[in-house]
C-alpha positions in Angstrom: 213.3 -16.5 254.1 217.0 -17.1 254.9 217.7 -18.5 258.4 219.4 -15.2 259.4 216.1 -13.4 258.9 213.7 -15.9 260.6 214.0 -14.3 264.0 213.1 -10.7 262.9 210.6 -8.9 265.1 208.4 -5.9 264.3 209.7 -2.3 264.9 213.2 -3.3 263.7 215.1 -1.2 261.2 216.5 -3.3 258.4 219.0 -2.3 255.7 218.3 -4.1 252.3 221.2 -3.9 249.9 221.2 -4.1 246.1 219.4 -7.2 244.6 218.6 -8.5 248.0 215.1 -9.7 248.7 213.1 -7.9 251.5 213.1 -10.3 254.5 209.8 -9.0 256.0 206.8 -6.7 255.3 208.2 -3.3 255.9 207.6 0.5 255.7 210.0 2.3 253.4 212.0 4.8 255.5 215.0 5.8 253.4 216.9 5.3 250.2 220.3 6.3 248.9 218.8 7.5 245.6 218.9 11.3 245.2 215.4 11.5 243.8 214.0 9.9 247.0 212.4 6.9 245.4 213.1 3.3 244.4 211.8 0.6 242.1 211.1 -2.9 243.3 210.3 -6.2 241.6 207.3 -8.2 242.9 207.7 -11.4 240.9 207.4 -13.7 243.9 204.1 -12.1 244.9 202.1 -11.6 241.7 204.5 -12.9 239.0 205.1 -9.4 237.6 208.7 -8.9 236.6 208.4 -5.2 235.8 209.7 -2.6 238.3 207.2 -0.8 240.5 207.7 2.6 242.1 207.9 3.0 245.9 208.3 6.2 248.0 209.9 6.6 251.4 208.4 8.4 254.4 209.1 12.0 253.6 210.2 12.9 257.1 212.8 10.2 257.3 214.1 10.6 253.8 215.0 14.2 254.6 217.3 13.2 257.4 221.0 14.0 256.7 222.3 10.4 257.1 220.8 7.0 257.6 222.4 6.9 261.1 220.1 9.7 262.1 217.2 7.2 261.9 218.4 5.8 265.2 217.8 9.2 266.9 214.2 9.5 265.7 211.4 8.9 268.2 208.4 7.8 266.3 205.7 5.1 266.0 203.8 3.5 263.1 200.1 2.7 263.0 199.4 -0.3 260.7 196.2 -2.1 259.8 195.7 -5.6 260.9 197.5 -8.2 258.7 195.5 -9.3 255.7 196.0 -10.9 252.3 195.6 -7.8 250.1 199.0 -7.0 248.5 197.7 -4.0 246.6 196.4 -1.8 249.5 197.7 -0.6 252.8 196.5 1.9 255.4 198.7 3.3 258.1 200.3 6.4 259.6 203.8 7.4 260.6 204.1 9.8 263.6 207.2 11.5 264.9 207.0 12.3 268.6 210.3 14.2 268.8 208.7 17.3 267.3 206.3 19.8 268.9 203.6 19.2 268.0 203.9 15.6 266.8 203.9 15.3 263.0 201.9 12.6 261.3 202.2 11.3 257.7 199.8 9.0 255.9 201.1 5.6 254.7 199.8 3.8 251.7 200.8 1.0 249.3 203.5 3.3 247.8 205.3 3.3 251.2 205.4 -0.5 251.6 208.0 -3.2 250.9 206.4 -6.7 251.0 208.6 -9.6 251.8 210.1 -11.3 248.8 210.5 -8.1 246.7 213.8 -6.9 245.5 215.2 -3.3 246.2 217.9 -1.2 248.0 216.4 0.6 251.0 216.2 1.1 254.8 212.9 0.1 256.3 211.1 -0.7 259.5 209.5 -4.2 260.0 205.7 -4.3 260.1 204.7 -8.0 259.8 206.7 -11.2 260.1 206.1 -15.0 260.0 202.5 -16.0 259.3 201.4 -12.4 259.1 203.4 -11.7 255.9 201.4 -10.7 252.9 203.2 -13.4 250.8 202.2 -16.1 253.4 198.6 -15.0 253.8 198.0 -14.3 250.2 196.9 -17.5 248.4 195.6 -16.1 245.1 194.4 -12.6 245.0 195.4 -11.2 241.5 194.1 -7.8 240.4 193.9 -5.8 237.2 197.4 -4.3 236.0 197.1 -1.1 234.0 199.1 -1.3 230.8 201.3 1.7 230.2 201.3 1.2 226.4 198.8 4.1 225.8 200.9 6.5 227.9 204.0 5.6 226.0 202.2 6.1 222.7 200.9 9.5 223.7 204.4 10.7 224.9 205.9 9.5 221.6 203.2 11.3 219.6 203.7 14.6 221.4 207.4 14.3 220.7 206.7 13.8 217.0 204.8 17.2 216.9 207.5 19.1 218.8 206.6 18.8 222.5 209.2 16.6 224.2 209.2 15.2 227.7 212.8 16.1 228.9 212.7 14.9 232.5 210.3 13.6 235.1 210.7 12.6 238.7 208.4 12.5 241.7 208.3 16.2 242.3 208.8 17.9 238.9 208.8 17.5 235.1 210.4 19.4 232.2 209.0 19.9 228.7 210.7 21.2 225.6 208.5 23.3 223.2 209.0 23.4 219.4 210.8 26.7 220.0 213.4 24.9 222.2 212.1 26.5 225.3 212.1 24.5 228.5 209.0 24.6 230.6 209.3 23.6 234.3 206.4 22.2 236.3 206.2 21.2 240.0 204.1 18.1 240.6 201.8 19.0 243.6 199.5 15.9 243.6 199.2 12.7 241.6 196.0 10.6 241.5 196.8 7.1 240.0 194.5 5.2 237.8 192.1 2.6 239.3 189.7 0.3 237.7 186.9 1.5 239.9 187.4 5.2 239.0 188.5 4.6 235.3 190.5 7.9 235.4 193.7 9.4 236.7 194.8 13.0 237.4 197.6 15.3 238.3 198.0 18.8 239.8 201.0 20.8 238.6 202.3 24.3 239.1 203.9 26.2 236.2 207.2 27.6 237.6 207.2 30.5 235.2 203.7 31.8 235.9 202.8 30.2 239.2 199.5 28.9 237.7 198.1 25.7 239.3 196.3 23.3 236.9 194.4 20.1 237.5 194.6 17.7 234.6 192.6 14.6 234.2 192.2 11.8 231.7 189.9 8.8 231.7 187.2 6.8 230.0 184.5 8.7 228.2 181.7 7.1 230.3 183.0 8.8 233.4 184.5 11.9 231.9 181.2 12.9 230.2 179.8 13.7 233.6 182.8 15.7 234.8 183.5 18.0 231.9 181.5 21.1 231.0 178.5 20.7 228.6 179.5 20.2 225.0 177.8 18.9 221.9 180.6 17.0 220.2 182.1 14.6 222.8 179.7 11.7 222.3 179.8 11.9 218.5 183.6 12.0 218.3 184.1 9.3 220.8 181.8 7.1 218.7 183.6 8.0 215.5 187.0 7.0 217.0 185.7 3.9 218.6 184.2 2.7 215.3 187.8 2.9 213.9 188.9 0.5 216.6 190.7 3.0 218.7 190.8 3.1 222.5 189.5 6.5 223.5 190.6 8.7 226.4 189.1 12.0 227.3 191.5 14.8 228.6 190.3 17.8 230.6 191.7 20.5 232.9 190.7 22.9 235.6 192.6 26.0 236.7 192.9 26.3 240.5 193.4 29.5 242.5 196.1 29.3 245.2 193.4 29.5 248.0 191.4 26.8 246.3 194.3 24.5 246.1 195.4 25.1 249.7 191.9 24.3 250.9 191.9 21.1 248.8 195.4 20.1 250.1 194.3 20.5 253.7 191.3 18.3 253.2 193.2 15.8 251.1 196.0 15.4 253.7 193.4 15.0 256.5 191.6 12.3 254.5 194.8 10.4 253.8 195.6 10.4 257.6 192.3 8.7 258.3 192.7 5.0 259.3 189.0 4.2 258.8 187.4 4.4 255.3 190.4 6.1 254.0 189.7 5.2 250.3 186.2 6.6 250.5 187.2 9.8 252.2 190.1 10.4 249.8 187.8 9.8 246.8 185.2 12.2 248.1 187.8 15.0 248.5 189.2 14.4 244.9 185.7 14.4 243.5 185.1 17.9 244.9 187.5 19.1 242.2 186.1 17.0 239.4 183.3 19.4 238.4 182.9 21.6 235.4 186.3 20.7 234.0 187.3 22.2 230.6 187.3 19.6 227.9 190.7 19.7 226.1 190.8 16.8 223.6 190.3 13.1 222.9 193.1 10.6 222.3 192.7 7.4 220.3 195.3 4.7 220.6 195.2 1.8 218.1 195.3 -1.7 219.7 196.6 -3.8 216.9 195.7 -7.5 216.6 198.4 -10.1 217.0 199.6 -12.0 214.0 197.3 -14.8 212.6 194.4 -14.0 214.9 192.0 -14.3 212.0 193.0 -17.8 210.7 193.1 -19.0 214.3 189.5 -18.0 214.9 188.5 -19.5 211.6 190.1 -22.8 212.6 188.2 -22.8 215.9 184.9 -22.1 214.1 185.6 -24.9 211.6 186.2 -27.3 214.5 182.7 -26.5 215.9 183.9 -24.3 218.7 181.8 -21.2 219.5 183.7 -18.1 220.4 182.5 -15.4 222.7 184.4 -12.1 223.0 184.3 -10.5 226.5 185.9 -7.1 226.7 186.0 -3.9 228.7 186.1 -1.8 225.6 183.1 0.4 224.6 180.6 -1.0 222.1 181.9 0.6 218.9 185.5 -0.4 219.7 184.5 -4.0 220.5 182.4 -4.3 217.3 185.2 -3.0 215.2 187.7 -5.4 216.8 185.3 -8.3 216.3 185.1 -7.5 212.6 188.8 -7.0 212.2 189.5 -10.3 213.8 186.8 -11.9 211.6 184.9 -13.1 214.7 182.0 -11.5 212.9 182.2 -11.9 209.1 181.8 -8.9 206.9 178.4 -10.1 205.4 177.0 -11.4 208.7 174.2 -9.6 210.4 174.9 -8.0 213.8 172.2 -7.4 216.4 173.2 -4.7 218.7 171.3 -5.1 221.9 169.8 -1.8 223.0 170.7 -0.4 226.4 168.0 -1.6 228.8 167.6 -0.6 232.4 164.4 -2.4 233.6 162.5 -5.6 233.1 160.0 -4.2 230.6 162.7 -2.9 228.3 164.7 -6.1 228.6 161.5 -8.1 227.6 160.9 -6.0 224.5 164.5 -6.2 223.4 164.6 -10.0 223.9 161.5 -10.4 221.7 163.1 -8.3 219.0 166.3 -10.4 219.2 164.2 -13.6 219.1 163.0 -12.7 215.6 166.5 -12.5 214.3 168.2 -15.6 212.8 171.8 -16.5 212.4 173.2 -13.1 213.5 175.9 -12.1 215.9 175.0 -10.5 219.1 176.7 -7.4 220.6 175.6 -6.5 224.1 176.9 -4.2 226.8 177.7 -5.2 230.4 174.9 -3.0 231.8 172.2 -4.5 229.5 173.6 -8.0 230.2 173.2 -7.5 233.9 169.6 -6.6 233.5 168.8 -9.5 231.3 170.5 -12.0 233.6 168.6 -10.6 236.5 165.1 -11.0 235.0 165.5 -13.4 232.0 168.6 -15.5 232.6 167.2 -18.7 231.0 165.7 -16.9 228.0 168.8 -14.8 227.3 171.2 -17.7 227.6 169.1 -19.9 225.3 169.0 -17.2 222.6 172.7 -16.2 223.0 173.9 -19.8 222.7 172.2 -20.1 219.3 174.3 -17.2 217.9 177.3 -17.9 215.8 179.3 -15.3 217.8 178.6 -13.1 220.8 180.4 -9.9 221.8 180.0 -8.6 225.4 181.5 -5.1 225.8 182.0 -2.9 228.9 182.3 -6.1 230.9 183.7 -6.1 234.5 185.9 -8.9 235.5 183.2 -10.4 237.7 180.8 -10.4 234.8 183.3 -12.3 232.6 183.5 -15.0 235.3 179.7 -15.0 235.6 179.2 -15.6 231.9 181.6 -18.5 231.9 179.8 -20.0 234.9 176.4 -19.6 233.2 177.6 -21.2 230.0 178.8 -24.2 232.0 175.5 -24.5 233.8 173.1 -23.9 230.9 174.8 -25.8 228.1 176.7 -28.5 230.0 179.6 -27.9 227.6 183.2 -27.5 228.5 184.5 -23.9 228.4 188.0 -22.6 227.6 188.8 -19.0 228.7 191.6 -17.1 227.0 193.0 -13.8 228.4 196.1 -11.7 228.7 195.4 -9.3 231.6 194.8 -9.2 235.3 191.1 -8.5 234.7 190.8 -11.9 232.9 192.0 -13.9 235.9 188.6 -14.5 237.5 187.3 -15.7 234.1 190.2 -18.0 233.5 189.9 -19.6 236.9 186.2 -20.1 236.5 186.5 -22.0 233.2 187.2 -25.7 232.7 190.4 -24.9 230.9 192.2 -21.5 231.3 194.7 -20.2 228.8 196.9 -17.2 229.6 198.6 -15.2 226.9 201.8 -13.5 228.0 201.8 -9.9 226.7 202.2 -6.2 227.6 199.8 -6.5 230.4 202.0 -8.8 232.4 201.9 -12.5 233.5 198.9 -12.5 235.9 196.7 -14.3 233.4 199.4 -16.8 232.6 200.1 -17.6 236.2 196.4 -18.2 236.9 195.9 -20.3 233.8 196.2 -24.0 233.2 198.2 -23.3 230.0 200.4 -20.4 229.0 201.1 -19.2 225.5 203.1 -16.3 224.1 200.9 -15.6 221.0 197.1 -16.0 220.4 197.9 -18.0 217.2 199.4 -20.8 219.3 195.9 -21.5 220.7 195.0 -23.3 217.5 197.8 -25.8 217.8 197.2 -26.1 221.5 193.6 -27.2 221.0 193.7 -28.9 217.6 196.9 -30.8 218.0 197.9 -31.2 221.6 194.3 -31.2 222.8 193.3 -33.9 220.3 196.3 -36.0 221.1 195.5 -35.7 224.8 191.9 -36.7 224.2 193.0 -39.7 222.2 195.4 -40.8 224.8 192.8 -40.4 227.6 190.3 -42.4 225.5 192.8 -45.2 224.9 193.7 -45.4 228.5 190.0 -45.5 229.5 189.4 -48.3 227.1 192.4 -50.2 228.4 191.2 -49.9 232.0 187.6 -51.0 231.0 188.8 -54.0 229.0 191.3 -55.0 231.7 188.7 -54.8 234.4 186.3 -56.8 232.2 188.8 -59.6 231.6 189.8 -59.8 235.2 186.2 -59.9 236.4 185.3 -62.6 233.9 188.2 -64.8 234.9 187.5 -64.3 238.6 183.9 -65.2 238.1 184.8 -68.5 236.3 187.5 -69.3 238.9 185.1 -68.7 241.8 182.4 -70.9 240.2 184.8 -73.8 239.6 186.0 -73.6 243.3 182.5 -73.5 244.8 182.5 -69.7 245.1 185.3 -69.6 247.6 186.5 -66.1 248.5 189.9 -66.6 247.0 191.3 -64.0 244.6 192.7 -65.3 241.3 195.3 -62.5 241.1 197.2 -61.5 244.2 198.5 -58.1 245.2 199.9 -55.9 242.4 199.1 -58.4 239.7 195.5 -57.2 239.8 196.5 -53.8 238.4 197.7 -55.4 235.2 
């Protein structure tokens, strides 16, 4: 922090100009942008160079001028300082209104020290209480927007174009060149825990309120109305290697929405267990939704993935694929990448939920020879709970293993078990925030810079821009490093042997006097 900012105290309004880094952890009060939002860069916190959306406190953004902030009587409730840069709980209360008006504060209203933007804010934390100071290494999953861009581009290709979008409205153009205007009432962002995201909009022409949601099939299956084709079609698309999302909607009456909004606002104002209370309110709407469609987005392999994996196999390196994709998608990807050859047998481990089922399936797997294993995260958890040794013994004999529907913690657990059970060195390769724990657990972590950001690269020992560079990293640079280390080790051993022998002869000649033959730095060769 520049010297001029080192004496900042809390509850001080600060004006941050263009391309200036925020000097302290602050609450976003006001921006000069007409749409009432700003984008900031968090590269010094999590290494991400893309711009992230932040929203000001609604009550202060509506003030006529920035000078009016000085006339506002208000206070901020903020949680105790902690290291989490991705969550915040607080409230902003104006005391100069009757009755006092409170607004909830979340991560979207914060400006952490070190970020870049143009705003007016009030200081929350300084010095050792800054998130950037307290946060040592707490990376999290970053959701890639590639699928959203692909869907918007596809709808445009069939005649439905997104004309404009801001925080409160959106405009669509139909094939008949008609403009549809929608007001955004609520937005529920994607989280890894929920595996879904939603939005509530009002059609300006009809006044209809609609709740739209999209998410993974495993969670959406229990939210949508009964149907007899969802599972089958999800499986068909997954077998083609597509990443599947389920889209559903629910029409809301005005009274129903008003009731929801009141409960939602109240939950967001809570300072204890806010996330749980907010999730509970949202889940009250997530029932009997109308299934609209499935979307499948192709996740193409990078160039030269197949020859790279072939090189690793020829070098005697066993490759395990740990992914969050569903079973069919993971299997298709493994085949396309030639991790599993076309003529190789694949044993798909059945879904097991208890010890007995796991025992039967392990016995069935034991009778297979030289076949690749595909197992889901749920079944893996059961096997590791009851038959950890037996499962690892069988899995390590397979030419290839694919673990699908894996959580980040499971990826790290698998790496740790491989180290403990085999005694071999492990190298973890990943490109997303959900691979960080696995990369840090391995003996050698390699991060691939890609569309999902740089979190994996920042947490890794080595960073590459393409997966194909892994072959040269291991086969060329890795081998050269091994040879140099071996040569240095041999030199140290021989040098020590020579010095020890000469010292022994010298001591025996001079009646074993405690006099060193080589003095000081001469002994290091």
